[in-house]
C-alpha positions in Angstrom: 0.0 0.0 0.0 1.3 3.4 -0.9 2.2 6.0 1.7 -0.7 8.6 1.7 1.9 11.4 2.3 3.4 10.8 -1.1 1.8 12.3 -4.2 3.3 9.6 -6.5 4.9 6.3 -5.5 6.3 3.9 -8.1 7.8 0.5 -7.3 9.5 -1.8 -9.9 7.3 -0.5 -12.7 7.4 -2.2 -16.1 5.7 -1.5 -19.4 6.2 -3.7 -22.4 4.8 -3.4 -25.9 5.4 -6.8 -27.3 9.1 -7.5 -27.0 10.0 -3.8 -26.5 10.5 -2.7 -22.9 9.5 1.0 -22.8 9.7 1.2 -19.0 12.2 -1.1 -17.3 11.7 -1.7 -13.5 11.8 1.9 -12.3 11.2 3.0 -8.7 10.8 6.5 -7.3 8.5 8.8 -5.4 7.3 12.4 -5.8 6.7 14.3 -2.6 3.7 16.5 -2.0 4.1 20.1 -3.0 7.3 19.7 -5.1 8.2 20.1 -8.8 9.4 16.7 -9.7 11.2 16.5 -13.0 11.5 13.5 -15.3 14.5 14.2 -17.4 15.6 12.2 -20.5 16.0 12.2 -24.3 13.1 11.6 -26.6 12.2 7.9 -26.6 13.5 7.3 -23.1 10.2 6.2 -21.6 9.1 9.5 -20.0 5.7 9.8 -21.8 4.9 6.2 -21.3 5.5 6.5 -17.6 3.4 9.6 -17.2 0.5 8.0 -19.1 0.6 5.1 -16.7 0.5 7.4 -13.8 -2.5 9.3 -15.2 -4.4 6.0 -15.6 -4.3 6.0 -19.4 -2.1 2.9 -19.8 -2.0 -0.2 -17.7 1.4 -1.3 -16.4 2.8 -4.7 -17.4 4.0 -5.3 -13.8 5.0 -3.4 -10.7 3.1 -1.0 -8.6 2.3 2.7 -8.9 0.1 4.9 -6.7 -1.1 8.5 -7.3 -2.7 10.3 -4.4 -2.9 7.0 -2.6 -4.8 5.3 -5.5 -3.6 2.4 -7.5 -3.1 3.1 -11.2 -3.9 -0.5 -12.0 -7.1 -0.8 -9.9 -8.4 2.7 -9.7 -7.5 4.6 -12.9 -10.9 6.4 -13.1 -10.6 7.8 -9.6 -7.1 9.0 -10.4 -8.2 10.8 -13.5 -10.7 12.8 -11.4 -8.1 14.0 -9.0 -5.3 15.0 -11.2 -4.6 17.5 -14.0 -3.0 16.3 -17.1 -1.4 18.2 -20.0 -0.3 15.9 -22.8 2.7 16.4 -25.0 0.5 17.0 -28.0 -1.7 20.1 -27.9 -5.0 18.8 -26.6 -7.5 21.7 -27.0 -9.9 22.2 -29.9 -8.5 24.6 -32.5 -12.0 25.2 -34.0 -13.4 26.4 -30.7 -12.8 29.8 -29.2 -10.8 30.3 -26.0 -13.8 30.6 -23.8 -15.6 27.7 -25.5 -12.6 25.5 -24.7 -12.6 26.5 -21.1 -16.3 25.9 -20.7 -16.0 22.5 -22.4 -13.3 21.3 -20.0 -15.2 22.9 -17.1 -18.1 20.6 -18.0 -15.8 17.6 -18.0 -14.6 18.4 -14.5 -18.1 19.5 -13.2 -17.1 23.1 -12.6 -20.2 25.3 -12.8 -21.9 28.4 -11.6 -20.0 31.0 -9.7 -16.9 28.7 -9.5 -16.8 28.5 -13.3 -17.0 32.3 -13.6 -14.1 32.7 -11.2 -12.0 30.0 -12.8 -12.7 31.3 -16.3 -11.5 34.8 -15.2 -8.4 33.2 -13.6 -7.6 31.2 -16.8 -7.9 34.3 -19.0 -5.7 36.3 -16.7 -3.1 33.5 -16.2 -2.8 32.8 -19.9 -2.7 36.5 -20.9 -5.8 36.1 -23.0 -8.1 38.6 -21.3 -9.9 40.5 -24.1 -9.2 37.6 -26.5 -11.6 35.1 -25.1 -13.6 35.0 -28.3 -10.6 34.3 -30.5 -10.3 31.0 -32.2 -7.8 28.8 -30.5 -6.2 28.0 -33.8 -5.1 31.7 -34.2 -3.1 31.8 -30.9 0.7 31.6 -30.6 2.3 28.5 -29.2 2.9 30.1 -25.8 -0.7 31.3 -25.5 -1.9 27.8 -26.4 0.3 26.1 -23.8 -0.9 28.4 -21.0 -4.5 28.0 -22.1 -4.0 24.2 -22.1 -2.5 24.4 -18.6 -5.5 26.5 -17.4 -7.9 23.9 -18.7 -6.0 21.1 -17.1 -6.3 22.7 -13.6 -9.8 24.2 -13.7 -10.9 21.8 -11.0 -7.9 22.7 -8.7 -6.3 19.2 -8.6 -3.6 18.6 -6.0 -1.3 16.8 -8.5 -0.6 18.0 -12.1 1.2 16.0 -14.8 2.8 18.0 -17.6 4.3 16.0 -20.4 6.8 18.1 -22.4 4.7 21.2 -21.8 7.1 23.7 -23.5 8.0 21.6 -26.5 8.0 23.8 -29.7 7.5 27.2 -28.0 9.9 30.1 -27.9 12.3 30.8 -25.0 10.3 33.7 -23.5 7.1 31.6 -23.6 9.0 28.7 -21.9 10.2 31.1 -19.1 6.7 32.4 -18.6 5.3 28.8 -18.4 7.8 27.9 -15.8 6.8 30.9 -13.7 3.3 29.4 -13.7 4.6 26.0 -12.6 6.4 27.6 -9.7 3.2 29.5 -8.8 1.4 26.2 -8.7 4.1 24.7 -6.4 3.9 27.7 -4.0 0.1 26.9 -3.8 0.9 23.4 -2.6 0.3 21.6 -5.9 2.6 18.7 -6.8 3.9 19.2 -10.3 5.2 16.2 -12.2 6.9 17.4 -15.4 8.7 15.6 -18.2 11.3 17.4 -20.2 14.4 16.9 -22.3 15.5 20.5 -21.9 18.5 20.6 -19.4 17.9 24.3 -18.5 14.3 23.7 -17.6 15.4 20.8 -15.3 17.2 23.3 -13.2 13.9 24.7 -12.0 12.8 21.3 -10.5 13.1 20.5 -6.8 14.3 17.0 -7.6 15.0 15.1 -10.8 14.8 11.5 -12.0 17.1 10.8 -15.0 15.7 8.2 -17.3 17.6 6.6 -20.2 16.3 3.8 -22.5 13.5 3.0 -20.0 15.8 2.8 -17.0 16.1 5.1 -14.1 19.8 6.0 -13.8 19.9 8.7 -11.1 17.7 10.5 -8.6 18.3 13.7 -6.7 18.3 17.5 -6.7 19.9 19.3 -9.6 22.8 20.4 -7.4 23.4 16.8 -6.1 23.5 15.4 -9.6 25.8 18.1 -10.9 28.2 17.8 -8.0 28.3 14.1 -7.8 28.1 12.7 -11.3 31.6 13.4 -12.5 34.5 11.3 -11.1 37.1 14.1 -11.7 37.5 17.7 -12.6 35.8 19.4 -15.5 37.7 21.5 -18.0 36.5 23.7 -20.8 38.9 23.3 -23.7 38.9 25.6 -26.8 41.2 24.8 -29.8 41.2 24.9 -33.6 40.4 22.6 -35.3 38.1 21.2 -32.6 37.9 17.7 -34.1 41.7 17.2 -34.0 41.8 18.4 -30.4 39.1 15.9 -29.5 41.2 13.0 -31.1 44.3 14.1 -29.2 42.6 14.5 -25.9 40.8 11.2 -25.9 44.1 9.3 -26.2 45.5 10.9 -23.0 45.6 8.6 -19.9 44.6 11.4 -17.6 41.4 12.0 -19.5 38.3 10.2 -18.3 35.8 11.6 -20.7 35.6 14.2 -23.5 32.7 15.5 -25.5 31.8 18.4 -27.8 29.7 21.2 -26.2 29.0 23.9 -28.7 32.2 25.3 -30.1 34.4 23.9 -27.3 35.1 20.6 -25.5 34.1 19.5 -22.0 36.9 17.3 -20.7 36.9 15.3 -17.4 40.3 14.7 -16.0 41.4 12.9 -12.9 43.3 15.9 -11.5 42.9 19.5 -12.7 46.5 20.5 -12.2 48.4 17.7 -13.9 45.6 16.9 -16.3 45.3 20.5 -17.4 49.0 20.9 -17.9 49.1 17.7 -20.0 46.3 18.9 -22.2 47.9 22.2 -22.8 51.2 20.6 -23.6 49.8 18.1 -26.0 47.6 20.5 -27.9 50.3 23.1 -28.2 52.8 20.5 -29.4 50.4 19.5 -32.1 50.3 23.1 -33.4 46.6 23.7 -32.7 45.5 27.4 -32.6 43.5 29.3 -30.1 44.1 26.8 -27.2 42.5 27.8 -24.0 41.8 25.7 -21.0 39.6 26.7 -18.0 38.2 24.7 -15.1 34.4 25.0 -14.9 31.5 23.7 -12.8 29.5 20.9 -14.4 26.0 21.5 -15.6 23.1 19.0 -15.8 24.0 18.1 -19.4 27.5 17.1 -18.2 26.0 15.1 -15.4 23.6 13.4 -17.8 26.3 12.5 -20.3 28.5 11.1 -17.5 25.7 9.1 -15.9 24.4 7.6 -19.2 28.0 6.6 -20.0 28.2 4.5 -16.8 27.1 1.0 -17.7 25.2 0.0 -14.6 22.6 -2.6 -14.0 19.0 -1.2 -13.8 18.7 -2.3 -10.1 21.6 0.0 -9.2 19.8 3.3 -9.3 22.4 6.0 -8.7 22.0 7.8 -5.4 24.0 11.1 -5.8 25.3 10.8 -2.2 27.0 7.5 -3.1 28.9 8.8 -6.1 
């Protein structure tokens, strides 16, 4: 039985489609009133997991509870107590803004004075006051996403599931959307959000990193960044970059190296000796514009490092143990 204090509790969850394992024995929990991020590349199993938790897919095996309810035995009750915003835009483009809100209000049994209050709130939150009679199809991506969020939480659910909510919208719209997510959290709502944007993941209280259906790490953004790398991280600039990468990867002091933009991120066992060796080798090869600087790892560095560690699925990485 799930702990009622937890918003989401997952134990050894598996989802198979024929011989393909989309979700592979994952275990985690999301606490009440936190922004819990599910981070991973496209095709990693994020959307499949979130659809299971919303009662839209039955798990192959394992257990999952949402608001104390079993996703396998009580999916209908779960759907009444959560908000869900799918990866694909889910509103009706041929309806106006207000018609979409009223349609979803009817689905959630929101009526009367409460509907009038919630309608006004959605229009204000989405920045659509004065445009309530515009066709939804004419709205920009950012407006559509905020409207979809408003429709998903008309009934004031304690838990909200957002599946890639900012996919395809511009950076300013993404920032505004995350301000709304933080507002929900401050109101005590648990927000479970999937994303493949590393910068967005920084806004989460805790993160679960998923790769090829497996949970590979769990912790706060700071824990993951500080603990994932087994060495010091260097930013290396050199021309040509491809030649620099070939030289660096052959050095015994280098534990990992990858291209990040127009530079390299290089993990060395020791910053002093490793940095000197890098500088000497690159200079000796006649590369131009060589610059080496120690930097702090970001979430992308942590994710690359963790996905490169070939661990069994049962060994979920606790940042404190790294």
